[in-house]
C-alpha positions, 0 to 999 in steps of 0.5 A: 206595479209589483204589489202583493195582496193577500186575500183572506176567506178568500171564497169563490175569489169575487175580492180577488178578481177586482185585484187580479193579477196582483193576489198573492196568497190566499187562505181558504179551508171549504174543501169544494170553495178551495177548488173553485179558487184554484181553477180560476186563480191558479198562479195564487199560493193558496194556504187551504188551512184554517187561518188559524193556522196561518201566521204572517212568517209563514205567509212571508216565507211563501211569496215575501212582504205583503202590501195590502191585505183584503178579505171577507170574514163569515157575516153570519155572527153580524147580519140580523137575517141570521134568527139565532145571532147573538143578542148582545153585539159583544158576544158576535164578536168575542163569543161566536166562533164564526165572529172571533175570525175578525180577530184572525183577520186582525192578527194577520194585519197585525204580523204583516204591516201591511200599507192597506188593509179592507175588511168585508162584512155587512153594516150590522157588523158595526151595530151596537157599539162594535164600531168602537171596539173594532176601532180599539182593536185595530189602534193596539195593532197600530192602524186606524179603523175607517167606516166605509158603506158601499152600494154595489149597485152603484159600480155596475152590479145588477142586484142591490147590495150594501155592505161594510169595508172596514180599512185604515184609509177611506175608499173615496169611488167617486168618479167610477159611478156606473148604473148596473144593468137591469136582470134582462140586460145582466141575463142577455147573450147567455148560452143555451141551458147546460152549454156553459160550466153552472148553466144547469137547470136546478130541480124543484118539485112538482108542487113547487112548480105549479105554485111558481107557474103562478107567480107574477113579477116581484112576487115571492113562494117564500117569506121568513122573519129575521132576527129582529121579526122584519119579513124577508122574501125568497124564490122572488120572481125577478121583474126584468126591468129592475135591479135584482135584489140582494143576493145572499148565499141561500138566495133563489131567484126565479126567471123573469120569463121562464117557470124555472129558478135561475142558474148559478150562472145567471145569479153570478151574472147577477153580481157581476162575475165573468162567464168564465169564472167556474163554481165547484161543489154541489149546487147549494154550495155554488149558490152560496159561493156566488151570495157570498162574494164581494161583486166583482164589478165593485171589488175592481173599484177598490182596487183602482182606488187602492192601487193609486193611492199606494205609492203615497202610503 
């Protein structure tokens, strides 16, 4: 099928993996993440630049017409897990520099006129009336805005993850459901530590290690409050026969049977990344890339649906 995809805010390439072989161009500007993307998608024309400097004309000149634009702008301005989130929802979109990157995505949609666009973020992105604002912004460039809420763990992902996908078409994934494997199944079959990419022990201090040894399944080393005052937990010892909790960029999990943190490779397994997918940068940056990605099994099902309806659009 002659389809060209543009992945904006491509990150480590979780969304791209769903459309693998069809992604013609991507935009990502963090140096370590650029290295990750280039290693895993050497065939893709990567604009290693700030999205504000990439125009639709430049994309066309590089790869031709674009059929589908996908991308996940930073979620920090919108998620309540950010204690510095702006109080006014409109300010999150219009006044926060990261929030305004959503407008750059809309600009590229206007300039490239794809048949389909899909923007991924946290469900809180449309809170406080921002759904109506986004509807108007997309309408100004000639597109509808349909708000799809999808739960990744219903589509083969081993960690719970609910995400918003804004698109000009309703994403109907019925018939593609698959329960995610529980933690011990997802981690089964990995090579020994240090014998696979990103599969190295994460160092922890002696005092912290003593506390880790006392944790039972489901217990956490740390708790913190979000911008709404709700309590969240981190450094949770995973229950082996349950799905993992939601994985964020700053998430760390303790192995269900061993007194250590999961490796980046193990955490990537819980998100559905193949073992061949390599992450670059320091270990914290690697964890960030895993936690900020669209889980590849969910991306693959979205791609399957889009490719099925594209000939009719």
